[in-house]
N, C-alpha and C positions, 0 to 999 in steps of 0.2 A: 643642411641642418646647422643651426647655430649652437655654439657651446652654451652650456648652462653654467651657473655660478660654481657648481661643484667641480666642473671640468677645467675651469680657468685656474692656472697656477698663481700662487702668491708671489710677489717680488722677493720676499725673503727666502723663498724656496728656490729661486733661480740661481743657477750655477754656470760657471764657464762662459762659453760664447754668448749665451742669451743675456746674461748680466751685463757683459761688455757691450752688447748692442744696445741695451737700455741706456747705459751710461753714455755711449757714443751719440745717441739721439738727443739726450738731454744737454750734453755739452755743445753739440752742433746748434741746437736751438738758442742756447745762451750766447754763443759766439755770433751767430747770425743776427740775433736781436741786438747785440752790442754794436756790431758794425752798422746796422740800420739806424740805431740811435745816434751814433757819432756822425754819420753822413747827414742825417736830418738836422743835427744841431749846427753843423757848419754851413750846409747848403740849403736849408729849409726855408729861411727868410731871405728874400732878395734885398741887397744893399741899395739898389737903385729903385726908384719909383717915379711915376709920372705925376708931376705937381697938378693938382686940380684946385679950382676955385670953388668957393661955396656958391652953388647955383640956386639955392633956395628950394621952394616947392615947385614941382613940375605939375602943370595941370593935367587932369585925366583925359580931357578931350581936346 
């Protein structure tokens, strides 16, 4: 049986360990997202590439 809106507690009403868990999840998401963003910034675009020449239009058949 799923909880109804009346049964779900409000964040302002959270106290103690539950509130710390919410903050830990939010902090972990921010830290993990920051790490992924930094790694993507430095390693996302390759610095070397294969030089290609303009081949023009390729026939379909």
